[in-house]
N, C-alpha and C positions, 0 to 999 in steps of 0.2 A: 136733583139733590147732589151736592158735592160728595165725592168719595171720601169715606172715613177710613183712615189707615189704622191698623192695629197699633197699640202703644209700644209693642216690642219690635216693631219693624226697624231693621238696620238699613240705613241709606248710605249709598256712595255719593258724596257731595262733589259737585262740579260748579265752580265759580266762573261766571262770564262777565266780561266788561264790555262797555260800548266801544266799538271800533273807531268812532270819531272822537279825537281828543279835544277839539276846539269847536266853538260855535261857527256854523257855516255863514252867519251874517256878520257878527261883530268880532269874530276871531278870538273871543275870550276862552280861557280854559273852562272846561265843563266839570264842575264838582259833583260828587255823588250826593244825591238828595234822598235816596231811598233804596230799599232792597225788595225784590220779589222772589218768593220761594215757590218753585213749581216742582211737585213730586209726581213722578211717573214710573210705570212698570217698564222694564226693558228685559230682554232675554238674558242679560247678564245679572239681573237683580234690580231691586228698587233703586232709583236714582233721584237725588234732590238737586235741582238746578237752582243756583243762587244767581239772580240777575241784578247787577248793580245799575241802578237807574240814575240818569244825570239830566240836568237842564241848565240853560244859560243863566248865570247869576245876575245879569243886568236887567233890572225891571223895565228899562226903556227899550230893550231889544224885543222885536216882534216874536222871536223864538223863545222868549222867557216862559210863556205859558205852555210850551210843549215839552213833555218828558220823553227822553230817548231811552230805548232799551236795547240790549245786545241783539244784533241780527243772527248771531250764532244759535240762539235759542230755537229758531225755526228749523235748523238743521237737525235738531234732536227730537222735537215734537211741535205740535201746534198749540196755540192758546186754549186753555180749558180742557185739553186732552188729559187722559189718565194713563195713556200708553205712549211709548216712543215709536219712532218710525219703523224700527226693526220688528216690533210686535205687530204693527199695522200691516206691514208687508207679509209677515208670517201668516196672519189671518187671511188676507186676500189670496195668497198663493194656494193655501190648502183648501180654501172654500171653492175657488173657481177653477183651479187646475186639478185638484184631487177630489173635488166634490164632497168634502167633509160636511157633515151636518153641524148645526150650531151647538147642540149638546156635546158632540164629539170634540169640537174645538174647545169648548169650555172645560171639559174633563182633561184634555191633553195639556192645556195651559196650566191648570191647577196641579196636575200630577207631575209634570216634567219641569215646569218653570215656577211653580208656586205663585201663579198670577190668578187672583180671584176676580172674575168679571161675570156679571149677570148676562143672561141670554139677551135681554134688551140692549145692554151696552154693546155686546158683540154684534148684534144686528145693526145697530146704529153705525158702528165703524165700518161694517161691510157695505152699507149704503154709500158712505163717503168714498170707499174704495171704488165702487162701481162708477160713481160720478167722476172721480179723477181719471179712471181708465177711459171712460167715454170721452172726456175732454181731450185726453192725449190722442186718442184715435182720430179725433176730428181736427187736430191741429193742422193748420194749412202748411206749415213748413215740413212737418213729418210726412204729410200726404204727398207733397211735391217731391220729396226725396224718394218715397216708395214707388212713385210712378215715373221716375225720371227716364227709365230705360224702356218704357212701354210706349208704343206709337198710337194705340187705340184702346178703347175700353169696351168690355162686355158686361152689361148690367143685367141683373135678375131681380125679380120681386115676387114674394110669396107671403102668404098669411098663415099663422098658426093659432088655432082656437082650441083651448084646453077642453071646454065643454060648451054646449049650446047655451046661448044666453049670456056668455061671458064675452069680454072684449077680445078682439082678434089682434094679435101682434103682427104687423106688416113690417117686413125687413127688406131693405134694399142692399144687395151685395154686388161687388165687382169681382168677376170670376177670374180674370187674368192675373190680377194682383192678389187674389184670394183674401179679400178683406171685406168685413161687414162695414158698410158705410154708416147706416143709421137705421133706426126702427121706431115705430110709433104704434101704440095701442089705440084701436078705433072700435067704436060700438057698431058702426055701420060699414058695409062694404059697397056703398053707393059710389058711383063714378065721381060725384062732387067731393067725396071724402078722400078718395084715392089719388085724385089728380094732384093735390098739393105735394104729396110724396114724390111723384114723378117730376114735378116742377123743381123740387129741391134737388133731386138727382141731377137735373139739367144744370142747375147753378153750380153744383160741385164739379161737374165735368168742365164747365166753362172756366171755373176757377183754376183747374188743373191745366187748362189749355189743351185737352186731349179730345179727339172726336169719339163719339159713341158709335161703334161699328155694329152692335147687335144688342137686342133686348131678348130675354128669355123669361117666360112665365107659363102658368097653366091656362092661359088664354081666357081668364074670366072677362066678362063684358067690361067691367070697370077698368081692368088693365088694358084691354084692347083700345078702348076709347081714350084713356089718359095718355097712353104712349103714342097713339096716332095724333093726338092734339099737340103734344110737346115735342115729339120726335117724328115729324111726318116723313122724313126721308130715311129713317133707320129701319132695318129689317126687324121683324118681331117673330120669333120662332117659338114653337111649342116645346115645353120642357120634356125631355126624353122620358123621365120617370113617370110623369103624369100621362104622357102619350101611351106608354106601354101598359100602364095600369088600366087605362080606359079600354085599350084593345083586349087586354087579358081579363076583363071583368068577369066573364063567365068561368074562366079557368080558376080565378081567385075565389069565386063563390063556391065552386066544387071543392077547392082546397080547404076552404073554411069548414064545409060540412064534414070533410074527412077528419079534420082536427077534432071536431065535436065527437065523432064516433070513437076516435082513439082515446079521448079523455074519458068517455063512458066505460070503455073496456079496461083501462088502467086505473084501478081503484084499490083502496085498502092500504095506501101508503102510511097514513097516519096510524092506523091500527097496528101495523107491523112495528112502526117506530115506538109506539107506546109499550108494546109487549117487550121489546128489547130493553127499553129504558127501565121498566119495572124489574126485569130480571137482573139488570146491572146494579140497580139500587139494592136489590135483595142479596147481591153477592153470590148468586148461584153459579157455580162453575162446572157442576157435573150434570149429567143427563144427556138426552139426545143431542146430536150435533147441531141441528137447526130445526126450526118448525117444519113439520111436514108441509109440502107444497101441493097445490092443486092447480093443474094446468087449466087455464081459461081458454075458451074457444077462440080460434083464430079470428082476427078482426076481418072486417069486410075487405074485399080486394082493393077498394079505393084507398083504404088506409095504408096497407102495405106494411103493417107492423103487428107483432104479437104483444100480448099483455104481459105485465110483470106478475110472477107468481104471488099469490096472497096466502097469508098464514091461516091455518085451520086449527092450530093448537098453541097453547101458551108454554110449551116445553122450552127449557132454557138452552141457549146456544153455548158452546164452549168458549173459553177465554179467547178473545180476539175476534170471534165470529160475529159478535154483536156490532162491533165497529164496522165490519165489512158490510153488514146488512144496512146499517145507517148510511154508509157511503153510497150504496146502491140507491137507496130511497132518495137521498139528496140529489143524485144525478138524474133520476127519473123526474123528480119535481122540477128541476131546472129545465129539463127538456119540455115538459108540459107547459111551463110558463114562458117559454121563448116564443114570442109572437112577432119578432122582427124579421124583415125580409120584404122584398119587392117582387115585381112580376117575374124577374129572372131567377129569383130564389124563393119560391113559395114556401112559407113557413110550415105548412102541413107536410110537404114532401121531405123537408129536413127533419121534421119531428118523426116521421115514419122511419127514415134511415137511422136516426139516433136510437130509437127504441129497438130496432132490429139489432144494432150493435150491443145494446145492453142485454137483450135476450141471448145473443150468441155468447156473450161473456159469461152469463149465468150457466148456460148449458155446458160450456167448456169446464167450468169449475165443478159442476155436478158430475160430469163424465170422468174427470180426473180424480174424483173423490178427495179433493183437497180438504184438509182439516177433518177428515172422517165424514164428510158430507155424503148422504146417500142419494142415489139417483131418483129423481121425481118420475112419477108415472105420466 
């Protein structure tokens, strides 16, 4: 459905004329035969583009049936678009560089620039943005310029499956130039499905005129067979991250158990936050400094961290203390939810170290009796 502009919308008008003054075949002057009005959103406000359309006046000329429009219109927007190029680039940059959500994009456009777009419209423009970026990344001239100074290529292939049963996205990357070449979602990881991707990488390398010196993967059977078939003389090495992860499988398993134990001991965050929020809403400023704390037993030696004190009373904290408690809770929640890390940085070990820092910070505040806090038992 075509966009309906509010009746009180104030437009800035821009008139465009055809750059070609005469007919390319009969050399007659081209008279104006019609006007096309194209209204779009821009970051500077609503814009109305008035395009003066022309055609050859000679009925005998083969160009008589063709209407010409200004080429400059494409520099402002594309046909049937409701936004200009500036808004289009604004959406793409914030979505893919800053990882804004579509509701966040929609709210910012409406609040800052008074641009009203639906979620579906924004999603549609983002799909077009992705298509354009992918086409540019695969442009032969740009690739040749990017790899002009490299004498050889190092390729890698890996798959990412969000959940079992879903398609797996296989991505081929060139590591020396640090570029993603292409990707494709596949339902099967069979060798027959993977080999076309490797063959496509071979075509790209031949197009660039650069030899492939090395392939890197996690050594799946499909990768091994496909690379051996398409690149028989090229070395195929094991990905360092996958290799270390396989070697450290038992260590990572123990690290995972340690994380589970730590999460079991660090509990009651939500209850503490609810007590503080209730007290803040009630506007209570007097009373004990902070909820009495109860020391939780030390965690298992494998965990290496102590638990956060939990509240045993609904006594109101003084002014400002509630905010400190909420900050501590937010920090601990972030630590518990941080599962990133590889074999060289086990997440459980980092979790234990971070929880120890939080506990030491709490103990320092209690020992110094800041804000009237009393020492826990």
